[in-house]
N, CA and C atoms of all chains as a GROMACS GRO file, in nm:
protein
  618
    1MET      N    1   0.083  -0.120   0.000
    1MET     CA    2   0.000   0.000   0.000
    1MET      C    3   0.087   0.125   0.000
    2SER      N    4   0.189   0.119   0.084
    2SER     CA    5   0.272   0.238   0.090
    2SER      C    6   0.352   0.255  -0.040
    3LEU      N    7   0.386   0.141  -0.100
    3LEU     CA    8   0.457   0.147  -0.229
    3LEU      C    9   0.367   0.213  -0.333
    4LEU      N   10   0.240   0.171  -0.327
    4LEU     CA   11   0.145   0.224  -0.426
    4LEU      C   12   0.129   0.375  -0.411
    5SER      N   13   0.119   0.419  -0.285
    5SER     CA   14   0.097   0.563  -0.265
    5SER      C   15   0.223   0.642  -0.302
    6THR      N   16   0.339   0.586  -0.273
    6THR     CA   17   0.462   0.656  -0.314
    6THR      C   18   0.467   0.666  -0.466
    7THR      N   19   0.432   0.554  -0.529
    7THR     CA   20   0.434   0.552  -0.675
    7THR      C   21   0.338   0.655  -0.729
    8ARG      N   22   0.221   0.659  -0.668
    8ARG     CA   23   0.121   0.756  -0.714
    8ARG      C   24   0.173   0.898  -0.698
    9ARG      N   25   0.236   0.921  -0.584
    9ARG     CA   26   0.287   1.055  -0.559
    9ARG      C   27   0.394   1.092  -0.664
   10ARG      N   28   0.479   0.993  -0.691
   10ARG     CA   29   0.584   1.016  -0.789
   10ARG      C   30   0.525   1.044  -0.927
   11LEU      N   31   0.426   0.965  -0.959
   11LEU     CA   32   0.360   0.980  -1.089
   11LEU      C   33   0.299   1.120  -1.097
   12GLY      N   34   0.237   1.160  -0.985
   12GLY     CA   35   0.177   1.293  -0.980
   12GLY      C   36   0.281   1.400  -1.000
   13ALA      N   37   0.395   1.384  -0.936
   13ALA     CA   38   0.503   1.482  -0.948
   13ALA      C   39   0.553   1.490  -1.091
   14CYS      N   40   0.563   1.372  -1.152
   14CYS     CA   41   0.611   1.368  -1.290
   14CYS      C   42   0.511   1.437  -1.383
   15LEU      N   43   0.383   1.409  -1.358
   15LEU     CA   44   0.279   1.472  -1.441
   15LEU      C   45   0.282   1.623  -1.424
   16LEU      N   46   0.300   1.665  -1.300
   16LEU     CA   47   0.308   1.808  -1.272
   16LEU      C   48   0.426   1.869  -1.348
   17GLY      N   49   0.537   1.797  -1.344
   17GLY     CA   50   0.654   1.843  -1.417
   17GLY      C   51   0.627   1.854  -1.566
   18LEU      N   52   0.554   1.757  -1.614
   18LEU     CA   53   0.520   1.755  -1.757
   18LEU      C   54   0.435   1.875  -1.794
   19VAL      N   55   0.336   1.900  -1.708
   19VAL     CA   56   0.247   2.014  -1.734
   19VAL      C   57   0.325   2.144  -1.729
   20MET      N   58   0.415   2.154  -1.631
   20MET     CA   59   0.494   2.277  -1.619
   20MET      C   60   0.586   2.295  -1.738
   21ALA      N   61   0.646   2.183  -1.781
   21ALA     CA   62   0.733   2.191  -1.899
   21ALA      C   63   0.653   2.236  -2.020
   22ALA      N   64   0.531   2.183  -2.031
   22ALA     CA   65   0.445   2.221  -2.143
   22ALA      C   66   0.409   2.369  -2.134
   23ALA      N   67   0.386   2.414  -2.011
   23ALA     CA   68   0.351   2.555  -1.991
   23ALA      C   69   0.467   2.645  -2.034
   24VAL      N   70   0.587   2.606  -1.993
   24VAL     CA   71   0.706   2.682  -2.031
   24VAL      C   72   0.718   2.685  -2.183
   25HIS      N   73   0.686   2.569  -2.241
   25HIS     CA   74   0.691   2.558  -2.386
   25HIS      C   75   0.592   2.651  -2.453
   26ALA      N   76   0.470   2.650  -2.399
   26ALA     CA   77   0.364   2.731  -2.459
   26ALA      C   78   0.404   2.878  -2.449
   27GLN      N   79   0.463   2.913  -2.335
   27GLN     CA   80   0.510   3.049  -2.316
   27GLN      C   81   0.621   3.078  -2.417
   28GLY      N   82   0.704   2.979  -2.437
   28GLY     CA   83   0.801   2.982  -2.547
   28GLY      C   84   0.908   3.086  -2.535
   29ASN      N   85   0.983   3.082  -2.428
   29ASN     CA   86   1.093   3.176  -2.416
   29ASN      C   87   1.224   3.103  -2.389
   30LEU      N   88   1.325   3.141  -2.462
   30LEU     CA   89   1.459   3.092  -2.434
   30LEU      C   90   1.526   3.196  -2.346
   31GLU      N   91   1.611   3.148  -2.258
   31GLU     CA   92   1.688   3.239  -2.173
   31GLU      C   93   1.793   3.310  -2.259
   32ILE      N   94   1.781   3.443  -2.269
   32ILE     CA   95   1.884   3.517  -2.343
   32ILE      C   96   1.932   3.637  -2.260
   33ASP      N   97   1.887   3.645  -2.136
   33ASP     CA   98   1.928   3.758  -2.053
   33ASP      C   99   2.039   3.718  -1.957
   34THR      N  100   2.156   3.696  -2.012
   34THR     CA  101   2.272   3.667  -1.927
   34THR      C  102   2.378   3.774  -1.957
   35PRO      N  103   2.469   3.796  -1.864
   35PRO     CA  104   2.573   3.898  -1.887
   35PRO      C  105   2.655   3.870  -2.013
   36ALA      N  106   2.685   3.742  -2.038
   36ALA     CA  107   2.766   3.708  -2.155
   36ALA      C  108   2.693   3.745  -2.284
   37ILE      N  109   2.564   3.713  -2.290
   37ILE     CA  110   2.486   3.743  -2.410
   37ILE      C  111   2.469   3.894  -2.426
   38ALA      N  112   2.448   3.963  -2.315
   38ALA     CA  113   2.433   4.109  -2.321
   38ALA      C  114   2.560   4.174  -2.375
   39ALA      N  115   2.675   4.124  -2.330
   39ALA     CA  116   2.803   4.180  -2.375
   39ALA      C  117   2.822   4.156  -2.525
   40LEU      N  118   2.786   4.037  -2.571
   40LEU     CA  119   2.801   4.006  -2.714
   40LEU      C  120   2.708   4.093  -2.798
   41LYS      N  121   2.586   4.111  -2.750
   41LYS     CA  122   2.489   4.195  -2.823
   41LYS      C  123   2.544   4.336  -2.837
   42GLN      N  124   2.597   4.388  -2.727
   42GLN     CA  125   2.647   4.525  -2.728
   42GLN      C  126   2.764   4.540  -2.825
   43SER      N  127   2.852   4.441  -2.821
   43SER     CA  128   2.969   4.445  -2.910
   43SER      C  129   2.925   4.440  -3.057
   44MET      N  130   2.825   4.356  -3.086
   44MET     CA  131   2.777   4.343  -3.223
   44MET      C  132   2.701   4.468  -3.267
   45GLN      N  133   2.627   4.526  -3.172
   45GLN     CA  134   2.550   4.646  -3.205
   45GLN      C  135   2.646   4.760  -3.242
   46LYS      N  136   2.754   4.771  -3.168
   46LYS     CA  137   2.853   4.876  -3.193
   46LYS      C  138   2.918   4.854  -3.331
   47ARG      N  139   2.949   4.728  -3.362
   47ARG     CA  140   3.015   4.696  -3.488
   47ARG      C  141   2.922   4.715  -3.607
   48HIS      N  142   2.793   4.710  -3.581
   48HIS     CA  143   2.697   4.720  -3.691
   48HIS      C  144   2.712   4.852  -3.767
   49ALA      N  145   2.752   4.958  -3.697
   49ALA     CA  146   2.772   5.088  -3.762
   49ALA      C  147   2.879   5.076  -3.871
   50GLN      N  148   2.975   4.989  -3.848
   50GLN     CA  149   3.083   4.968  -3.944
   50GLN      C  150   3.039   4.872  -4.055
   51LEU      N  151   2.959   4.773  -4.019
   51LEU     CA  152   2.921   4.670  -4.116
   51LEU      C  153   2.806   4.713  -4.207
   52ALA      N  154   2.715   4.796  -4.156
   52ALA     CA  155   2.597   4.834  -4.234
   52ALA      C  156   2.630   4.889  -4.372
   53PRO      N  157   2.727   4.981  -4.383
   53PRO     CA  158   2.761   5.030  -4.518
   53PRO      C  159   2.817   4.920  -4.608
   54LEU      N  160   2.886   4.822  -4.548
   54LEU     CA  161   2.941   4.712  -4.626
   54LEU      C  162   2.830   4.619  -4.676
   55TYR      N  163   2.726   4.601  -4.594
   55TYR     CA  164   2.610   4.523  -4.640
   55TYR      C  165   2.545   4.595  -4.758
   56ALA      N  166   2.526   4.726  -4.738
   56ALA     CA  167   2.455   4.806  -4.839
   56ALA      C  168   2.532   4.810  -4.971
   57ALA      N  169   2.666   4.810  -4.962
   57ALA     CA  170   2.748   4.815  -5.083
   57ALA      C  171   2.760   4.678  -5.150
   58GLY      N  172   2.716   4.575  -5.080
   58GLY     CA  173   2.726   4.440  -5.136
   58GLY      C  174   2.863   4.377  -5.112
   59ALA      N  175   2.947   4.446  -5.038
   59ALA     CA  176   3.080   4.391  -5.011
   59ALA      C  177   3.070   4.272  -4.917
   60VAL      N  178   2.982   4.284  -4.820
   60VAL     CA  179   2.964   4.178  -4.721
   60VAL      C  180   2.820   4.128  -4.729
   61GLY      N  181   2.805   3.996  -4.723
   61GLY     CA  182   2.672   3.937  -4.727
   61GLY      C  183   2.647   3.849  -4.606
   62LEU      N  184   2.519   3.814  -4.589
   62LEU     CA  185   2.480   3.727  -4.478
   62LEU      C  186   2.479   3.583  -4.529
   63ALA      N  187   2.569   3.503  -4.476
   63ALA     CA  188   2.587   3.367  -4.524
   63ALA      C  189   2.484   3.273  -4.464
   64ALA      N  190   2.467   3.159  -4.531
   64ALA     CA  191   2.365   3.062  -4.491
   64ALA      C  192   2.398   2.992  -4.360
   65ASP      N  193   2.523   3.003  -4.316
   65ASP     CA  194   2.562   2.933  -4.194
   65ASP      C  195   2.563   3.023  -4.070
   66GLY      N  196   2.496   3.138  -4.082
   66GLY     CA  197   2.485   3.225  -3.965
   66GLY      C  198   2.604   3.315  -3.943
   67THR      N  199   2.693   3.323  -4.042
   67THR     CA  200   2.808   3.414  -4.034
   67THR      C  201   2.788   3.528  -4.134
   68VAL      N  202   2.885   3.620  -4.137
   68VAL     CA  203   2.890   3.719  -4.244
   68VAL      C  204   3.014   3.686  -4.327
   69ALA      N  205   3.007   3.717  -4.457
   69ALA     CA  206   3.119   3.679  -4.544
   69ALA      C  207   3.150   3.792  -4.641
   70LEU      N  208   3.278   3.803  -4.673
   70LEU     CA  209   3.321   3.899  -4.776
   70LEU      C  210   3.274   3.844  -4.910
   71ARG      N  211   3.187   3.917  -4.974
   71ARG     CA  212   3.124   3.870  -5.096
   71ARG      C  213   3.194   3.927  -5.218
   72ASP      N  214   3.226   4.056  -5.207
   72ASP     CA  215   3.283   4.125  -5.321
   72ASP      C  216   3.390   4.222  -5.270
   73ALA      N  217   3.512   4.169  -5.261
   73ALA     CA  218   3.621   4.251  -5.206
   73ALA      C  219   3.644   4.375  -5.291
   74GLY      N  220   3.612   4.365  -5.421
   74GLY     CA  221   3.635   4.476  -5.514
   74GLY      C  222   3.559   4.602  -5.477
   75SER      N  223   3.447   4.587  -5.408
   75SER     CA  224   3.368   4.706  -5.376
   75SER      C  225   3.416   4.774  -5.247
   76VAL      N  226   3.522   4.720  -5.187
   76VAL     CA  227   3.581   4.787  -5.071
   76VAL      C  228   3.711   4.852  -5.116
   77PRO      N  229   3.725   4.983  -5.094
   77PRO     CA  230   3.851   5.048  -5.131
   77PRO      C  231   3.969   4.978  -5.064
   78LEU      N  232   4.078   4.967  -5.140
   78LEU     CA  233   4.195   4.891  -5.093
   78LEU      C  234   4.237   4.932  -4.951
   79ALA      N  235   4.231   5.062  -4.926
   79ALA     CA  236   4.277   5.114  -4.798
   79ALA      C  237   4.191   5.063  -4.682
   80GLN      N  238   4.064   5.028  -4.713
   80GLN     CA  239   3.974   4.987  -4.605
   80GLN      C  240   3.956   4.836  -4.598
   81ARG      N  241   4.027   4.764  -4.686
   81ARG     CA  242   4.001   4.621  -4.694
   81ARG      C  243   4.044   4.546  -4.567
   82THR      N  244   4.158   4.584  -4.513
   82THR     CA  245   4.206   4.518  -4.391
   82THR      C  246   4.108   4.539  -4.277
   83GLN      N  247   4.060   4.663  -4.268
   83GLN     CA  248   3.965   4.697  -4.163
   83GLN      C  249   3.834   4.618  -4.179
   84ALA      N  250   3.791   4.605  -4.305
   84ALA     CA  251   3.668   4.531  -4.332
   84ALA      C  252   3.686   4.384  -4.294
   85ASN      N  253   3.800   4.327  -4.330
   85ASN     CA  254   3.826   4.188  -4.296
   85ASN      C  255   3.831   4.166  -4.145
   86ALA      N  256   3.888   4.263  -4.076
   86ALA     CA  257   3.894   4.253  -3.930
   86ALA      C  258   3.754   4.257  -3.869
   87ALA      N  259   3.670   4.345  -3.924
   87ALA     CA  260   3.533   4.356  -3.874
   87ALA      C  261   3.457   4.226  -3.898
   88ILE      N  262   3.478   4.167  -4.015
   88ILE     CA  263   3.409   4.041  -4.048
   88ILE      C  264   3.454   3.930  -3.953
   89ALA      N  265   3.584   3.921  -3.930
   89ALA     CA  266   3.636   3.817  -3.841
   89ALA      C  267   3.584   3.836  -3.699
   90ALA      N  268   3.583   3.961  -3.653
   90ALA     CA  269   3.536   3.989  -3.517
   90ALA      C  270   3.387   3.958  -3.505
   91GLU      N  271   3.311   3.995  -3.609
   91GLU     CA  272   3.167   3.970  -3.608
   91GLU      C  273   3.140   3.819  -3.602
   92ASN      N  274   3.214   3.744  -3.682
   92ASN     CA  275   3.191   3.599  -3.684
   92ASN      C  276   3.231   3.533  -3.552
   93ALA      N  277   3.333   3.587  -3.488
   93ALA     CA  278   3.372   3.534  -3.356
   93ALA      C  279   3.261   3.561  -3.255
   94ASP      N  280   3.206   3.683  -3.259
   94ASP     CA  281   3.097   3.718  -3.168
   94ASP      C  282   2.973   3.632  -3.194
   95ARG      N  283   2.943   3.612  -3.322
   95ARG     CA  284   2.825   3.533  -3.355
   95ARG      C  285   2.840   3.390  -3.307
   96ALA      N  286   2.957   3.331  -3.328
   96ALA     CA  287   2.980   3.194  -3.282
   96ALA      C  288   2.965   3.186  -3.130
   97ALA      N  289   3.019   3.286  -3.062
   97ALA     CA  290   3.009   3.289  -2.916
   97ALA      C  291   2.863   3.307  -2.873
   98LEU      N  292   2.790   3.389  -2.948
   98LEU     CA  293   2.648   3.412  -2.915
   98LEU      C  294   2.567   3.284  -2.925
   99TYR      N  295   2.585   3.209  -3.033
   99TYR     CA  296   2.509   3.085  -3.050
   99TYR      C  297   2.545   2.987  -2.939
  100ARG      N  298   2.673   2.981  -2.907
  100ARG     CA  299   2.718   2.889  -2.802
  100ARG      C  300   2.661   2.931  -2.666
  101GLU      N  301   2.663   3.061  -2.639
  101GLU     CA  302   2.615   3.111  -2.509
  101GLU      C  303   2.465   3.090  -2.491
  102ILE      N  304   2.389   3.107  -2.599
  102ILE     CA  305   2.244   3.088  -2.588
  102ILE      C  306   2.214   2.941  -2.556
  103ALA      N  307   2.283   2.851  -2.626
  103ALA     CA  308   2.263   2.708  -2.598
  103ALA      C  309   2.302   2.677  -2.455
  104ARG      N  310   2.411   2.736  -2.410
  104ARG     CA  311   2.460   2.709  -2.275
  104ARG      C  312   2.368   2.768  -2.170
  105ALA      N  313   2.319   2.889  -2.195
  105ALA     CA  314   2.232   2.956  -2.099
  105ALA      C  315   2.103   2.877  -2.076
  106ASN      N  316   2.067   2.794  -2.173
  106ASN     CA  317   1.945   2.714  -2.161
  106ASN      C  318   1.976   2.570  -2.122
  107ASP      N  319   2.096   2.549  -2.074
  107ASP     CA  320   2.139   2.417  -2.026
  107ASP      C  321   2.135   2.309  -2.132
  108HIS      N  322   2.148   2.350  -2.258
  108HIS     CA  323   2.154   2.252  -2.366
  108HIS      C  324   2.264   2.292  -2.465
  109PRO      N  325   2.390   2.270  -2.427
  109PRO     CA  326   2.500   2.308  -2.519
  109PRO      C  327   2.487   2.241  -2.655
  110GLU      N  328   2.418   2.127  -2.658
  110GLU     CA  329   2.404   2.055  -2.786
  110GLU      C  330   2.307   2.127  -2.881
  111TRP      N  331   2.240   2.231  -2.833
  111TRP     CA  332   2.149   2.307  -2.920
  111TRP      C  333   2.224   2.409  -3.005
  112GLU      N  334   2.352   2.423  -2.986
  112GLU     CA  335   2.428   2.530  -3.054
  112GLU      C  336   2.402   2.532  -3.205
  113ALA      N  337   2.409   2.415  -3.268
  113ALA     CA  338   2.390   2.408  -3.414
  113ALA      C  339   2.248   2.450  -3.452
  114ASP      N  340   2.149   2.412  -3.369
  114ASP     CA  341   2.010   2.452  -3.396
  114ASP      C  342   1.994   2.603  -3.381
  115VAL      N  343   2.057   2.657  -3.277
  115VAL     CA  344   2.049   2.802  -3.255
  115VAL      C  345   2.111   2.874  -3.374
  116ARG      N  346   2.226   2.824  -3.419
  116ARG     CA  347   2.294   2.885  -3.534
  116ARG      C  348   2.206   2.881  -3.658
  117ARG      N  349   2.143   2.768  -3.682
  117ARG     CA  350   2.055   2.753  -3.799
  117ARG      C  351   1.938   2.851  -3.791
  118THR      N  352   1.880   2.862  -3.670
  118THR     CA  353   1.767   2.953  -3.652
  118THR      C  354   1.810   3.097  -3.680
  119PHE      N  355   1.923   3.136  -3.623
  119PHE     CA  356   1.973   3.272  -3.644
  119PHE      C  357   2.005   3.297  -3.792
  120ALA      N  358   2.070   3.200  -3.855
  120ALA     CA  359   2.106   3.216  -3.996
  120ALA      C  360   1.983   3.252  -4.078
  121GLN      N  361   1.874   3.180  -4.052
  121GLN     CA  362   1.749   3.203  -4.126
  121GLN      C  363   1.693   3.340  -4.095
  122ARG      N  364   1.696   3.379  -3.967
  122ARG     CA  365   1.636   3.508  -3.929
  122ARG      C  366   1.720   3.627  -3.977
  123TRP      N  367   1.853   3.615  -3.971
  123TRP     CA  368   1.936   3.724  -4.024
  123TRP      C  369   1.900   3.745  -4.172
  124ILE      N  370   1.888   3.634  -4.246
  124ILE     CA  371   1.861   3.642  -4.390
  124ILE      C  372   1.720   3.696  -4.416
  125ASP      N  373   1.622   3.643  -4.341
  125ASP     CA  374   1.483   3.689  -4.359
  125ASP      C  375   1.469   3.838  -4.333
  126ARG      N  376   1.545   3.886  -4.234
  126ARG     CA  377   1.524   4.024  -4.192
  126ARG      C  378   1.625   4.122  -4.251
  127ALA      N  379   1.709   4.074  -4.342
  127ALA     CA  380   1.806   4.162  -4.407
  127ALA      C  381   1.732   4.272  -4.482
  128GLN      N  382   1.794   4.389  -4.487
  128GLN     CA  383   1.725   4.502  -4.551
  128GLN      C  384   1.735   4.494  -4.703
  129PRO      N  385   1.642   4.557  -4.772
  129PRO     CA  386   1.645   4.556  -4.918
  129PRO      C  387   1.780   4.609  -4.969
  130GLY      N  388   1.835   4.540  -5.067
  130GLY     CA  389   1.964   4.581  -5.121
  130GLY      C  390   2.080   4.499  -5.066
  131TRP      N  391   2.060   4.438  -4.950
  131TRP     CA  392   2.166   4.356  -4.890
  131TRP      C  393   2.173   4.222  -4.963
  132TRP      N  394   2.291   4.160  -4.954
  132TRP     CA  395   2.310   4.031  -5.018
  132TRP      C  396   2.303   3.918  -4.916
  133VAL      N  397   2.230   3.813  -4.953
  133VAL     CA  398   2.217   3.699  -4.863
  133VAL      C  399   2.242   3.570  -4.943
  134GLN      N  400   2.284   3.469  -4.871
  134GLN     CA  401   2.315   3.342  -4.934
  134GLN      C  402   2.194   3.250  -4.924
  135GLN      N  403   2.146   3.210  -5.041
  135GLN     CA  404   2.030   3.120  -5.042
  135GLN      C  405   2.054   3.008  -5.142
  136GLY      N  406   2.044   2.885  -5.092
  136GLY     CA  407   2.068   2.770  -5.179
  136GLY      C  408   2.206   2.771  -5.240
  137GLY      N  409   2.305   2.819  -5.163
  137GLY     CA  410   2.444   2.819  -5.209
  137GLY      C  411   2.478   2.936  -5.301
  138LYS      N  412   2.377   3.019  -5.332
  138LYS     CA  413   2.403   3.133  -5.422
  138LYS      C  414   2.378   3.264  -5.350
  139TRP      N  415   2.448   3.367  -5.394
  139TRP     CA  416   2.425   3.501  -5.338
  139TRP      C  417   2.312   3.568  -5.412
  140VAL      N  418   2.214   3.617  -5.338
  140VAL     CA  419   2.105   3.691  -5.401
  140VAL      C  420   2.088   3.823  -5.328
  141GLN      N  421   2.047   3.924  -5.405
  141GLN     CA  422   2.025   4.056  -5.346
  141GLN      C  423   1.880   4.069  -5.306
  142LYS      N  424   1.859   4.118  -5.185
  142LYS     CA  425   1.721   4.134  -5.138
  142LYS      C  426   1.657   4.261  -5.195
  143MET      N  427  -0.053  -1.181  -0.869
  143MET     CA  428  -0.135  -1.065  -0.908
  143MET      C  429  -0.074  -0.933  -0.863
  144PRO      N  430  -0.035  -0.920  -0.735
  144PRO     CA  431   0.030  -0.794  -0.697
  144PRO      C  432   0.159  -0.773  -0.776
  145ASP      N  433   0.221  -0.886  -0.811
  145ASP     CA  434   0.344  -0.878  -0.890
  145ASP      C  435   0.318  -0.811  -1.025
  146ALA      N  436   0.209  -0.854  -1.086
  146ALA     CA  437   0.174  -0.801  -1.219
  146ALA      C  438   0.145  -0.652  -1.211
  147SER      N  439   0.069  -0.613  -1.107
  147SER     CA  440   0.034  -0.471  -1.096
  147SER      C  441   0.159  -0.387  -1.067
  148ARG      N  442   0.252  -0.447  -0.993
  148ARG     CA  443   0.376  -0.376  -0.964
  148ARG      C  444   0.454  -0.350  -1.094
  149TRP      N  445   0.454  -0.452  -1.178
  149TRP     CA  446   0.521  -0.438  -1.308
  149TRP      C  447   0.456  -0.329  -1.393
  150LEU      N  448   0.323  -0.332  -1.388
  150LEU     CA  449   0.247  -0.234  -1.468
  150LEU      C  450   0.282  -0.092  -1.422
  151LEU      N  451   0.284  -0.075  -1.290
  151LEU     CA  452   0.316   0.057  -1.236
  151LEU      C  453   0.456   0.100  -1.276
  152ALA      N  454   0.547   0.004  -1.268
  152ALA     CA  455   0.685   0.035  -1.304
  152ALA      C  456   0.694   0.077  -1.450
  153ALA      N  457   0.619   0.009  -1.535
  153ALA     CA  458   0.620   0.040  -1.678
  153ALA      C  459   0.565   0.180  -1.704
  154VAL      N  460   0.451   0.209  -1.637
  154VAL     CA  461   0.389   0.342  -1.655
  154VAL      C  462   0.485   0.450  -1.606
  155LEU      N  463   0.547   0.423  -1.492
  155LEU     CA  464   0.640   0.520  -1.435
  155LEU      C  465   0.756   0.544  -1.531
  156ALA      N  466   0.810   0.437  -1.584
  156ALA     CA  467   0.923   0.450  -1.677
  156ALA      C  468   0.882   0.529  -1.800
  157MET      N  469   0.763   0.503  -1.848
  157MET     CA  470   0.716   0.572  -1.969
  157MET      C  471   0.697   0.721  -1.943
  158SER      N  472   0.634   0.752  -1.828
  158SER     CA  473   0.609   0.894  -1.801
  158SER      C  474   0.741   0.966  -1.772
  159ALA      N  475   0.833   0.895  -1.709
  159ALA     CA  476   0.964   0.957  -1.683
  159ALA      C  477   1.035   0.988  -1.815
  160SER      N  478   1.027   0.896  -1.908
  160SER     CA  479   1.093   0.919  -2.037
  160SER      C  480   1.024   1.031  -2.113
  161ALA      N  481   0.894   1.045  -2.092
  161ALA     CA  482   0.821   1.155  -2.157
  161ALA      C  483   0.871   1.289  -2.105
  162CYS      N  484   0.897   1.296  -1.975
  162CYS     CA  485   0.950   1.418  -1.915
  162CYS      C  486   1.083   1.456  -1.981
  163VAL      N  487   1.168   1.359  -1.994
  163VAL     CA  488   1.301   1.382  -2.051
  163VAL      C  489   1.289   1.428  -2.196
  164THR      N  490   1.201   1.360  -2.270
  164THR     CA  491   1.186   1.391  -2.412
  164THR      C  492   1.147   1.537  -2.433
  165ILE      N  493   1.054   1.585  -2.350
  165ILE     CA  494   1.006   1.722  -2.368
  165ILE      C  495   1.119   1.822  -2.348
  166ASN      N  496   1.209   1.794  -2.256
  166ASN     CA  497   1.316   1.890  -2.230
  166ASN      C  498   1.426   1.886  -2.334
  167ILE      N  499   1.442   1.773  -2.400
  167ILE     CA  500   1.551   1.760  -2.496
  167ILE      C  501   1.514   1.823  -2.631
  168TYR      N  502   1.387   1.825  -2.661
  168TYR     CA  503   1.338   1.877  -2.788
  168TYR      C  504   1.377   2.025  -2.806
  169PHE      N  505   1.431   2.061  -2.920
  169PHE     CA  506   1.473   2.199  -2.944
  169PHE      C  507   1.350   2.288  -2.972
  170PRO      N  508   1.328   2.391  -2.891
  170PRO     CA  509   1.210   2.477  -2.908
  170PRO      C  510   1.231   2.577  -3.022
  171ALA      N  511   1.199   2.535  -3.143
  171ALA     CA  512   1.228   2.615  -3.262
  171ALA      C  513   1.159   2.751  -3.260
  172ALA      N  514   1.031   2.752  -3.219
  172ALA     CA  515   0.956   2.878  -3.220
  172ALA      C  516   1.013   2.976  -3.118
  173ALA      N  517   1.047   2.924  -3.001
  173ALA     CA  518   1.106   3.009  -2.897
  173ALA      C  519   1.242   3.062  -2.943
  174ALA      N  520   1.317   2.979  -3.011
  174ALA     CA  521   1.450   3.020  -3.059
  174ALA      C  522   1.435   3.131  -3.163
  175GLU      N  523   1.334   3.118  -3.246
  175GLU     CA  524   1.311   3.220  -3.348
  175GLU      C  525   1.277   3.355  -3.283
  176LYS      N  526   1.196   3.347  -3.178
  176LYS     CA  527   1.158   3.468  -3.107
  176LYS      C  528   1.279   3.532  -3.041
  177ALA      N  529   1.362   3.448  -2.981
  177ALA     CA  530   1.484   3.497  -2.916
  177ALA      C  531   1.577   3.560  -3.020
  178ALA      N  532   1.589   3.495  -3.135
  178ALA     CA  533   1.674   3.547  -3.242
  178ALA      C  534   1.624   3.684  -3.286
  179ASP      N  535   1.493   3.696  -3.303
  179ASP     CA  536   1.437   3.824  -3.348
  179ASP      C  537   1.463   3.935  -3.247
  180ARG      N  538   1.453   3.900  -3.119
  180ARG     CA  539   1.477   4.001  -3.016
  180ARG      C  540   1.621   4.051  -3.023
  181ILE      N  541   1.712   3.957  -3.043
  181ILE     CA  542   1.854   3.994  -3.048
  181ILE      C  543   1.885   4.071  -3.176
  182ILE      N  544   1.827   4.027  -3.288
  182ILE     CA  545   1.850   4.096  -3.416
  182ILE      C  546   1.796   4.240  -3.408
  183ASP      N  547   1.680   4.256  -3.346
  183ASP     CA  548   1.624   4.391  -3.326
  183ASP      C  549   1.726   4.482  -3.258
  184GLU      N  550   1.789   4.428  -3.156
  184GLU     CA  551   1.884   4.510  -3.080
  184GLU      C  552   2.013   4.535  -3.156
  185VAL      N  553   2.065   4.432  -3.219
  185VAL     CA  554   2.193   4.446  -3.288
  185VAL      C  555   2.179   4.538  -3.410
  186TRP      N  556   2.071   4.523  -3.482
  186TRP     CA  557   2.049   4.606  -3.601
  186TRP      C  558   1.970   4.732  -3.568
  187GLN      N  559   1.930   4.746  -3.443
  187GLN     CA  560   1.855   4.862  -3.394
  187GLN      C  561   1.732   4.888  -3.480
  188LEU      N  562   1.650   4.784  -3.492
  188LEU     CA  563   1.532   4.792  -3.579
  188LEU      C  564   1.408   4.841  -3.507
  189ARG      N  565   1.411   4.839  -3.373
  189ARG     CA  566   1.293   4.884  -3.301
  189ARG      C  567   1.290   5.035  -3.292
  190GLU      N  568   1.170   5.091  -3.286
  190GLU     CA  569   1.155   5.238  -3.284
  190GLU      C  570   1.230   5.296  -3.164
  191GLY      N  571   1.216   5.231  -3.050
  191GLY     CA  572   1.280   5.278  -2.927
  191GLY      C  573   1.431   5.281  -2.942
  192ALA      N  574   1.483   5.172  -3.001
  192ALA     CA  575   1.628   5.162  -3.016
  192ALA      C  576   1.679   5.263  -3.119
  193ALA      N  577   1.598   5.288  -3.222
  193ALA     CA  578   1.641   5.379  -3.328
  193ALA      C  579   1.635   5.524  -3.280
  194ALA      N  580   1.539   5.552  -3.189
  194ALA     CA  581   1.520   5.689  -3.145
  194ALA      C  582   1.624   5.732  -3.041
  195ALA      N  583   1.677   5.634  -2.968
  195ALA     CA  584   1.766   5.666  -2.857
  195ALA      C  585   1.899   5.730  -2.901
  196PRO      N  586   1.976   5.666  -2.990
  196PRO     CA  587   2.106   5.726  -3.025
  196PRO      C  588   2.090   5.833  -3.131
  197ALA      N  589   2.197   5.909  -3.152
  197ALA     CA  590   2.196   6.011  -3.256
  197ALA      C  591   2.172   5.943  -3.391
  198PRO      N  592   2.086   6.003  -3.476
  198PRO     CA  593   2.051   5.937  -3.600
  198PRO      C  594   2.161   5.937  -3.706
  199GLY      N  595   2.265   6.018  -3.686
  199GLY     CA  596   2.373   6.025  -3.784
  199GLY      C  597   2.439   5.890  -3.806
  200PRO      N  598   2.470   5.854  -3.930
  200PRO     CA  599   2.531   5.723  -3.957
  200PRO      C  600   2.676   5.713  -3.911
  201ALA      N  601   2.747   5.825  -3.915
  201ALA     CA  602   2.886   5.824  -3.872
  201ALA      C  603   2.893   5.866  -3.727
  202GLN      N  604   2.923   5.769  -3.638
  202GLN     CA  605   2.927   5.800  -3.497
  202GLN      C  606   3.069   5.785  -3.445
  203GLY      N  607   3.097   5.854  -3.336
  203GLY     CA  608   3.230   5.844  -3.275
  203GLY      C  609   3.253   5.706  -3.218
  204GLU      N  610   3.379   5.671  -3.196
  204GLU     CA  611   3.414   5.539  -3.144
  204GLU      C  612   3.370   5.522  -2.999
  205SER      N  613   3.398   5.629  -2.919
  205SER     CA  614   3.363   5.618  -2.777
  205SER      C  615   3.267   5.729  -2.739
  206LYS      N  616   3.203   5.707  -2.625
  206LYS     CA  617   3.105   5.804  -2.580
  206LYS      C  618   3.172   5.923  -2.518
   0.00000   0.00000   0.00000
């Protein structure tokens, strides 16, 4: 009898957990408010002032793997090419760290690739008209 | 007979426990999309609030 009641209690606890998990799901929020993520966002936001003209000029595009890539080096004046390359490398380092941190902040480091895929799609979907994005292995202008 | 019911309970318990685990392992795609949009809004400063706060000039100084 006591085994049965313990089992029942456990089952109840598990069901409660299930309902709560479902509720969290329905609410649908990933944890993104951590100091590490905030710092990455700020760093990327600051760099965006430098990258935005490069997107608009078609020099840099949004790649399918959630990174940014030098698409047309010719449209960057020679004097600014090193700086542009540095910005691209720094941006990609921040983005990789961001995807990793989001997966980690939600206690699922194995979600990193899924997070990256989701971001890749959203960066591309939300790119401004005139920017270049990678779709199906090809560069297309939005 | 009590043996059989004990087995049944154990089976149900195991199944519900695995259901709990499954729900947590599943990648919440919709939530991730929402999180991505929130971050993209901030990084690209696409929200009205974010756009209104800083000076609108495209060329900004390095430090405040």
